[in-house]
C-alpha positions as CSV (number, residue, x, y, z in Angstrom):
1,M,-10.2,25.2,-67.5
2,K,-8.9,25.8,-64.2
3,K,-7.5,22.6,-62.1
4,S,-9.0,22.8,-58.9
5,K,-6.2,23.3,-56.3
6,K,-6.0,20.5,-53.7
7,S,-5.6,21.2,-50.2
8,A,-2.5,20.4,-48.0
9,L,-5.2,19.4,-45.4
10,Q,-7.1,17.1,-47.7
11,E,-7.6,13.7,-46.3
12,T,-6.4,10.8,-48.9
13,G,-7.6,7.3,-49.2
14,G,-5.4,4.7,-47.1
15,I,-5.7,1.9,-44.7
16,S,-7.8,2.8,-41.6
17,I,-5.7,2.4,-38.3
18,S,-8.8,-0.7,-37.1
19,E,-7.8,-2.3,-40.3
20,I,-4.3,-2.3,-39.6
21,T,-4.9,-3.4,-36.0
22,S,-7.5,-6.3,-37.0
23,T,-5.0,-7.5,-39.9
24,N,-1.8,-7.3,-38.3
25,S,-1.3,-6.7,-34.4
26,I,-4.0,-9.3,-33.2
27,E,-3.2,-11.9,-35.5
28,K,0.4,-11.5,-33.9
29,L,-0.7,-11.3,-30.6
30,K,-2.8,-14.5,-31.3
31,K,0.2,-16.2,-32.6
32,K,2.4,-15.0,-29.9
33,R,0.1,-16.1,-27.2
34,N,-0.8,-19.9,-28.7
35,A,3.0,-20.4,-29.5
36,K,4.0,-23.5,-27.5
37,I,6.6,-22.9,-24.8
38,D,9.7,-24.5,-25.6
39,T,11.2,-25.6,-22.5
40,E,14.5,-27.1,-23.8
41,S,15.1,-23.6,-25.7
42,L,14.5,-22.0,-23.0
43,I,16.9,-23.6,-20.8
44,T,19.4,-23.4,-23.3
45,S,18.8,-19.6,-24.0
46,I,18.8,-18.9,-20.0
47,L,22.4,-20.8,-19.9
48,N,23.4,-18.5,-22.9
49,K,22.8,-15.6,-20.4
50,D,19.7,-14.6,-22.6
51,I,17.6,-12.0,-20.4
52,T,14.3,-12.1,-22.2
53,A,14.7,-16.0,-21.6
54,L,15.3,-15.7,-18.2
55,S,12.2,-13.1,-17.8
56,R,10.0,-15.8,-19.7
57,A,11.0,-18.3,-17.6
58,I,10.2,-16.5,-14.1
59,T,7.2,-15.2,-15.5
60,L,6.2,-19.0,-16.0
61,V,8.0,-19.7,-12.1
62,E,5.5,-16.9,-10.9
63,S,2.2,-18.2,-12.6
64,K,-0.5,-19.6,-11.2
65,N,-1.7,-21.8,-14.0
66,P,-1.2,-25.8,-13.6
67,K,0.2,-25.6,-17.4
68,H,2.7,-23.3,-16.8
69,L,4.0,-24.6,-13.4
70,K,4.3,-28.0,-15.1
71,K,6.4,-26.5,-17.6
72,A,8.4,-24.2,-14.9
73,N,9.2,-27.1,-13.0
74,I,10.9,-28.5,-16.1
75,I,12.9,-25.6,-16.5
76,I,14.2,-25.2,-13.0
77,K,15.3,-29.2,-13.0
78,G,16.9,-28.1,-16.3
79,C,18.9,-25.4,-14.9
80,L,19.6,-26.7,-11.0
81,P,23.1,-28.3,-11.8
82,H,24.1,-25.0,-13.0
83,A,22.9,-23.0,-9.8
84,N,24.2,-22.5,-6.3
85,K,27.3,-20.5,-7.8
86,S,26.5,-17.1,-6.8
87,I,26.4,-15.0,-3.6
88,R,22.8,-14.3,-2.1
89,I,22.6,-11.0,-0.3
90,G,19.7,-10.1,1.5
91,I,18.5,-6.4,2.1
92,T,16.2,-4.8,4.5
93,G,15.1,-1.7,6.5
94,V,12.4,0.3,7.3
95,P,10.6,2.5,4.5
96,G,12.8,5.3,3.9
97,V,15.8,3.9,5.3
98,G,17.1,4.3,1.4
99,K,17.1,0.6,0.3
100,S,16.5,1.4,-3.4
101,T,19.3,3.9,-3.4
102,F,21.4,1.9,-2.0
103,I,21.3,-1.3,-3.9
104,E,21.3,0.9,-7.4
105,T,25.0,2.1,-5.7
106,F,25.7,-0.9,-4.6
107,G,24.6,-2.8,-7.7
108,K,26.6,-0.6,-9.7
109,Y,30.1,-0.7,-7.6
110,L,29.8,-4.7,-7.9
111,T,29.1,-4.3,-12.1
112,N,32.7,-1.6,-12.3
113,L,34.4,-4.9,-10.4
114,G,33.0,-7.0,-13.5
115,K,30.2,-8.9,-11.3
116,R,26.7,-9.6,-12.7
117,V,24.3,-8.6,-10.4
118,A,20.5,-9.8,-10.5
119,V,18.0,-7.5,-8.2
120,L,15.2,-9.2,-6.8
121,A,13.0,-6.5,-5.5
122,I,9.7,-7.6,-3.6
123,D,7.0,-5.1,-3.7
124,P,3.9,-5.1,-1.2
125,S,0.7,-5.8,-2.7
126,S,-2.3,-4.3,-1.3
127,S,-4.6,-6.2,0.7
128,I,-7.7,-4.6,-0.9
129,T,-6.6,-4.4,-4.9
130,K,-4.2,-6.8,-4.6
131,G,-2.3,-4.9,-7.0
132,S,1.5,-3.8,-7.0
133,I,3.3,-0.7,-8.2
134,L,6.6,-2.6,-9.2
135,G,8.1,1.1,-9.2
136,D,11.8,-0.3,-8.2
137,K,12.9,-0.3,-11.8
138,T,12.0,3.6,-12.2
139,R,13.7,4.4,-8.9
140,M,17.1,2.7,-10.0
141,E,17.4,4.4,-13.7
142,A,21.3,4.0,-13.7
143,L,21.2,0.0,-13.0
144,V,18.7,-0.6,-14.8
145,Q,20.6,0.7,-18.0
146,D,23.9,-1.4,-17.1
147,E,24.2,-4.7,-19.1
148,N,25.6,-6.4,-16.5
149,A,22.6,-6.1,-14.0
150,Y,19.0,-7.6,-13.9
151,I,16.2,-5.9,-11.8
152,R,13.1,-8.1,-11.2
153,P,10.4,-6.7,-9.3
154,S,7.8,-9.1,-8.3
155,A,4.5,-8.7,-6.4
156,S,4.3,-10.1,-2.9
157,G,1.2,-11.2,-3.2
158,D,-1.0,-12.6,-0.1
159,T,1.8,-14.8,1.1
160,L,3.2,-14.6,4.8
161,G,6.1,-12.0,5.4
162,G,5.0,-10.2,1.8
163,V,7.6,-12.4,0.3
164,A,7.3,-13.6,-3.6
165,R,5.8,-16.8,-4.1
166,K,8.3,-18.2,-6.1
167,T,11.6,-15.9,-5.0
168,R,13.6,-19.0,-4.1
169,E,13.0,-20.7,-7.8
170,T,14.0,-17.6,-9.3
171,I,16.9,-17.5,-7.8
172,T,18.1,-20.6,-9.2
173,L,17.1,-19.2,-12.9
174,C,19.3,-16.3,-12.3
175,E,22.5,-18.1,-10.8
176,S,22.3,-20.4,-13.9
177,A,21.9,-17.5,-16.0
178,G,25.4,-16.6,-14.8
179,F,24.7,-13.9,-12.1
180,D,27.5,-13.3,-9.5
181,V,25.3,-12.0,-7.0
182,I,21.9,-12.1,-6.2
183,I,20.1,-9.0,-4.0
184,I,16.8,-9.8,-2.5
185,E,15.2,-6.7,-1.3
186,T,12.6,-7.1,1.2
187,V,9.2,-5.0,1.8
188,G,10.8,-3.8,5.2
189,V,7.6,-4.9,7.0
190,G,5.8,-7.7,8.5
191,Q,7.7,-11.1,8.9
192,S,9.0,-10.9,5.1
193,E,12.8,-10.4,6.9
194,T,12.6,-14.0,8.5
195,T,11.7,-15.6,5.0
196,V,14.4,-13.9,3.0
197,H,16.7,-14.9,6.1
198,S,15.9,-18.6,5.2
199,M,17.1,-18.0,1.2
200,V,20.5,-15.7,1.6
201,D,24.4,-16.4,2.5
202,F,24.7,-12.5,3.6
203,F,21.8,-10.6,5.5
204,L,22.4,-6.6,5.4
205,L,20.1,-4.8,7.8
206,L,20.4,-1.0,6.9
207,K,19.4,1.9,9.3
208,L,19.0,5.1,10.0
209,A,20.5,7.7,12.6
210,G,18.5,9.7,14.9
211,A,15.6,7.8,14.1
212,G,15.2,6.5,17.5
213,D,15.8,2.8,17.1
214,E,19.7,2.6,18.5
215,L,18.2,1.2,22.0
216,Q,16.3,-1.2,20.1
217,G,19.5,-3.3,19.1
218,I,19.4,-4.8,22.6
219,K,16.2,-6.7,21.5
220,R,15.8,-10.3,20.0
221,G,14.5,-10.4,16.2
222,I,15.6,-8.4,13.3
223,I,18.9,-7.5,15.0
224,E,19.8,-11.1,15.9
225,M,19.5,-12.3,12.2
226,A,22.0,-9.7,10.6
227,D,25.5,-10.2,9.7
228,A,26.3,-6.7,9.4
229,I,24.4,-3.3,10.0
230,A,24.9,-0.2,8.1
231,I,24.1,3.0,9.0
232,N,22.5,4.8,5.6
233,K,22.9,8.7,5.1
234,A,25.7,9.3,6.8
235,D,26.3,12.4,5.5
236,G,26.5,16.1,5.9
237,D,25.1,17.0,9.5
238,N,23.9,13.5,9.9
239,L,27.5,12.1,10.2
240,K,28.0,12.5,13.7
241,A,24.8,11.1,14.6
242,A,25.5,8.0,12.4
243,N,28.7,7.3,13.8
244,L,27.1,7.5,17.4
245,A,24.8,5.1,16.2
246,K,27.2,2.9,14.9
247,T,29.0,2.9,18.2
248,E,25.3,2.2,20.0
249,F,24.7,-0.8,17.9
250,T,28.5,-2.6,18.0
251,R,27.6,-2.6,22.0
252,A,24.5,-4.1,21.3
253,L,25.7,-6.6,19.1
254,H,28.1,-8.1,21.9
255,L,25.5,-8.7,24.1
256,Y,24.5,-11.7,21.8
257,P,25.5,-15.1,21.6
258,A,28.3,-16.3,19.5
259,K,26.7,-17.3,16.2
260,D,27.5,-20.8,15.2
261,S,29.2,-19.4,12.1
262,N,31.6,-17.9,14.7
263,W,30.8,-14.5,13.0
264,Q,31.0,-11.5,14.8
265,P,28.2,-9.1,12.8
266,K,30.1,-5.6,11.6
267,V,28.4,-2.3,12.3
268,T,29.3,0.2,9.6
269,I,28.3,3.6,8.3
270,C,27.4,4.8,4.5
271,S,25.8,6.9,2.0
272,A,24.3,5.8,-0.9
273,V,23.7,9.0,-2.3
274,E,27.4,10.1,-1.8
275,N,28.8,6.7,-2.7
276,N,30.6,6.5,0.4
277,G,31.3,3.4,2.7
278,I,30.1,1.0,-0.1
279,D,33.4,-0.7,-0.6
280,T,33.8,-1.2,3.0
281,I,30.2,-3.1,2.8
282,W,31.5,-5.5,0.1
283,G,34.7,-5.8,2.0
284,I,32.6,-7.3,5.1
285,I,30.7,-9.6,2.9
286,S,33.8,-10.7,0.9
287,D,35.3,-11.5,4.8
288,Y,32.0,-13.6,5.9
289,I,32.0,-15.6,2.7
290,E,35.6,-16.4,3.1
291,T,35.2,-17.2,7.0
292,T,32.2,-19.4,6.5
293,T,33.6,-21.0,3.5
294,K,36.7,-22.2,5.8
295,N,35.0,-23.6,8.9
296,K,32.2,-25.1,6.3
297,H,29.4,-23.0,7.5
298,F,28.6,-21.7,4.3
299,S,27.6,-25.1,3.0
300,V,25.9,-26.1,6.1
301,K,23.3,-23.2,6.0
302,R,22.6,-23.7,2.4
303,N,21.7,-27.8,3.0
304,E,19.8,-26.7,5.8
305,Q,17.5,-23.8,3.6
306,N,17.2,-26.7,1.1
307,K,15.6,-28.7,4.2
308,Y,13.7,-25.5,4.9
309,W,12.3,-25.0,1.9
310,L,11.1,-29.0,1.2
311,I,8.8,-28.1,4.1
312,Q,7.7,-25.0,3.0
313,T,6.9,-26.3,-0.7
314,I,5.0,-29.4,1.0
315,E,3.0,-27.0,3.4
316,E,2.4,-24.2,0.3
317,K,1.2,-27.5,-1.8
318,L,-1.4,-29.2,0.8
319,K,-2.9,-25.8,1.2
320,S,-3.4,-25.1,-2.1
321,N,-4.6,-28.4,-2.7
322,F,-7.1,-28.4,0.1
323,F,-8.4,-25.4,-0.7
324,N,-9.2,-26.0,-4.4
325,Q,-11.1,-28.8,-3.9
326,S,-14.7,-28.2,-5.1
327,K,-16.2,-29.8,-2.0
328,I,-14.2,-27.9,0.1
329,K,-15.3,-24.4,-1.7
330,C,-18.7,-25.2,-1.7
331,E,-18.7,-26.4,2.4
332,L,-16.0,-23.2,3.4
333,K,-18.7,-21.3,2.1
334,K,-21.6,-22.8,4.1
335,Q,-19.2,-22.6,6.9
336,L,-18.8,-19.3,6.8
337,E,-21.9,-18.3,6.8
338,L,-23.0,-20.5,10.1
339,I,-20.2,-18.4,11.8
340,E,-21.4,-15.3,10.5
341,N,-24.8,-16.1,12.3
342,N,-23.3,-17.6,15.3
343,K,-24.1,-21.2,14.8
344,T,-20.5,-22.5,15.2
345,T,-17.1,-21.4,16.1
346,P,-13.8,-21.0,13.5
347,F,-12.6,-23.8,15.5
348,A,-15.7,-26.4,14.7
349,A,-15.9,-25.2,11.3
350,A,-12.2,-26.1,11.1
351,D,-12.2,-29.2,11.8
352,F,-15.4,-30.3,10.2
353,L,-13.6,-29.1,6.5
354,L,-10.6,-30.9,7.8
355,N,-12.1,-34.0,8.4
356,L,-14.5,-34.0,5.3
């Protein structure tokens, strides 16, 4: 009697994918989600430079869940005595100026010097879908793989100026995790620059040559906040235009009154792609830190920032508490309908709700 030949393509009995998923993955996921967050353990891990613990803590800080907020406050309080030891650098510029490329090149330069660098990239959120791309890690491939660098993209959400709601607390956590330099990248639009300026030691403005904004240097605003201006993409045929732009901005900066820090903002050129001029920028930042440390402005500025953020936190808390009241939610809906039907004005509706 002949034995029937078995085909190599014949199916054999086994465990179905659905069984594996139901018995293993889902149970593990449930246990992970239900696991209690040990704040003391997280604090200890952060102080031991554990990046996973740092990321988890930042997620708690960014969460809107009241339970998470309570734990986040405990972690921040535990980390606070170990913070305030870094140099905080704000970097801004219009879209297309090359912020991500510059930050990657600058970050690699710093890690090669033995510095530990954290990049907090603020990604703009859609006003329609509320979503964000959070693509900074894909744009900074080399820096992502650097063990002395940490990149944390955050959605700007609906906060004024497009700055992530909890960036200030994230800085504290990163400093506690032993990062020497904290770089905050703004979205480059709106009023985010003003908010970032209120939480950094040094504010760097990236500009492009030949973009038609050289003469805008005489106007107050973003230029006035800058501690240094770097003309990026100063390479190839653009080098001559970059040097011309440098001269124009240098002249414009001299029109401003002297700063409280006694620091005269510098203008330089660089090419992030060709890695030129990066060392000059770090030299300018180092000179600024040395100058402001000697004349005490560095510590005075940080104290002023802390006072500013106290007021901002109170305002945010009051706003949150007001709109989360069930009575306000109900009456707000009615007032919006009255406005739509032209039966009241926005000002009268606001007075009514505030007097409830």
